[in-house]
Phi, psi and omega in degrees: 000136180251125180217145177202140182297336183274358179288140163271121188285092177235155184291152176278129180266140178236123179255135181251141180235151180300139176061004176202158180238125178234115181265122181248124181250126179242114180246111179274130184227157176296321173285161187292323181199163176217142176245126178262092184231147172071022178250154183284129183289148175233132181276133179241130181296135177230165174292148181084194186272344183279159177233142175274131178250116178241150181292148174259169187272339183220156177287339177300321180299321178297318180295319184289341183247026177292144181297140179302326182295329176283320180295333179283349180282127184252164178295327177297321176294321177296322176296317177299317179300316180294322181294318178296321180294321179291319186265343179065021183200136177294326179292313180294323176297317178300320178296315181295324182275348182073039183231172174282148179298325180298326178295314178296317182295323179297319178294320177297319179297320178296312178299317179299317180295314183292318183277341168295321178291321184281319190244344177103354175207156178289174180267321188230138179236131176286143180244009179119162184298129178083357180258154178293150179286157179247130178265130177288169176303321176296319180298317179298319180295317181291330176298314179297316176297322179294319180298315178293320180298310181295320180296319179295322178296314183295315179296321180295318179292320176300315182295322177298316180293324178296317179297322180277354180079021179263356172219133172238126183252126181245125172262135184216143169284163184300329184280353182249013180295324179295323177300314179295320181298321180294316179293326183298325180302330182286331188243353189301317182296316182290324179296319179294319180294326180267004180057045176262130179270135170256112181259125182249128178233147177275130176232158176262155183304323182294342184258002186306305185290324179297316180298321179287315184294326180272002177063025174290333176228156180266325183223147175232135172249116184185196181235142178225165178266136178218166178288139185296129176075000183271159173284181181292130191250007179233091185294342180286350177235137172273150180223140167249109184285131173265312176191167173236152180195175181251210184230170178216174177242139167252128185218153172250011178279149179290162178304330182291337180265313178233117183283196182279348181216131181231136174266158186305316180301334179288345181297336180301331184260004182255127176295125188245140169263115188234149173282153180288333182203169178113198186299311182295323176297327176292322174299312181298322177293321178293324181281315191244002178094172185296336179260041185300334181297337176279347187258347184234168180264103182267115177278326178199151177243132188235165176255329182232142183296326180298323181290323178296319178296315178297324181295317180289321181295329180285346183066015173292334176234135176257117183174206182218155179234134176280130180225168176292154181298330178294319176292328177296321178296317179299317180295318182293336178268012179058032179259000180258105186300318184288343187263012181301130178094351179266150182256144180261128181238135177289134177252108183274128179207126178260359189261315185236154175213165181263127177252118177261127182186192181242135187232145176209163177284130183301315182294330180291318177294322184290329187278353182250150176291168184298332182269006174294142182307322180296317178288331175294318179293321179297320177294325178296317176297320180298320178296329182269351183294141179299141180280144178301000000 
């Protein structure tokens, strides 16, 4: 219904034309003009098969008049729809969900019936026995909406739990899992008594600051690059230092090419196996600038350190790979299975070093009391940290 105090109450005129219907609405008002924009539409019954859509005055009206077929759609049905889309089969989706195929097919039939009524076509079409199902254009659109809807709900619930202190999320690199395990022993009983969830996610070194800044994690266990001998340089983050250290080289090159000790400037002349991102890339960026690839000889670019070690060991590439000093010690003690036959070279650097530790947002720790789960976990890390 459209109403305004400035309307002159005169009838709406409708003109009809042959073979088509064009409804023309003339609203005379005391004000010169009015635009009905950004309002929720309301359907008004008209003669014939067409319906007139006019704006309503409140969003509540839209909620109260939602189609029943849409209200009958559940999150479980949306999850099933997404699983079928991923597996391309009701049978494979049923196996993934741990259900009977008939249960999955019943949900698909319900969704098809409801959205045929709502949108004019089903979401999923069978193509015959043994063939993958086909998603219609409407089905593909609904899959994207369902994926976003479920993700937003999960993220929203997690955020609510995080604010209430019923979930603490820790991001950790693979090498820091033992550190987290030691701290967990201090708080595990109290977390269970208070029904607090500890969520552990794997992160890469290159994502540490991003994950903390976007509040995807509350605490990070990992390694970062810092200036050698300097104090902590990022006051927006608290840190519990575990240790500091340098880097080393693993190489299959002879002593005559690469000696037992190499300084950073000499790396320019050494063929290097380098990662595309992460801790070592940050060192290279700190040494040679953001365009470090133009300053060094890259023999190969890798995603994982194990692949780089295997590549050198195979002698398909002649060169060296920068690794942490800890990994260099392991390799020199012949404890690195993948590194057999490779030589460890000291990498001398007075400018940068690796800081291994636990990190959290300063403001997040400060705004909670000492008995908040986040601060309890932080205290547990502090208790386990090596003494100077």
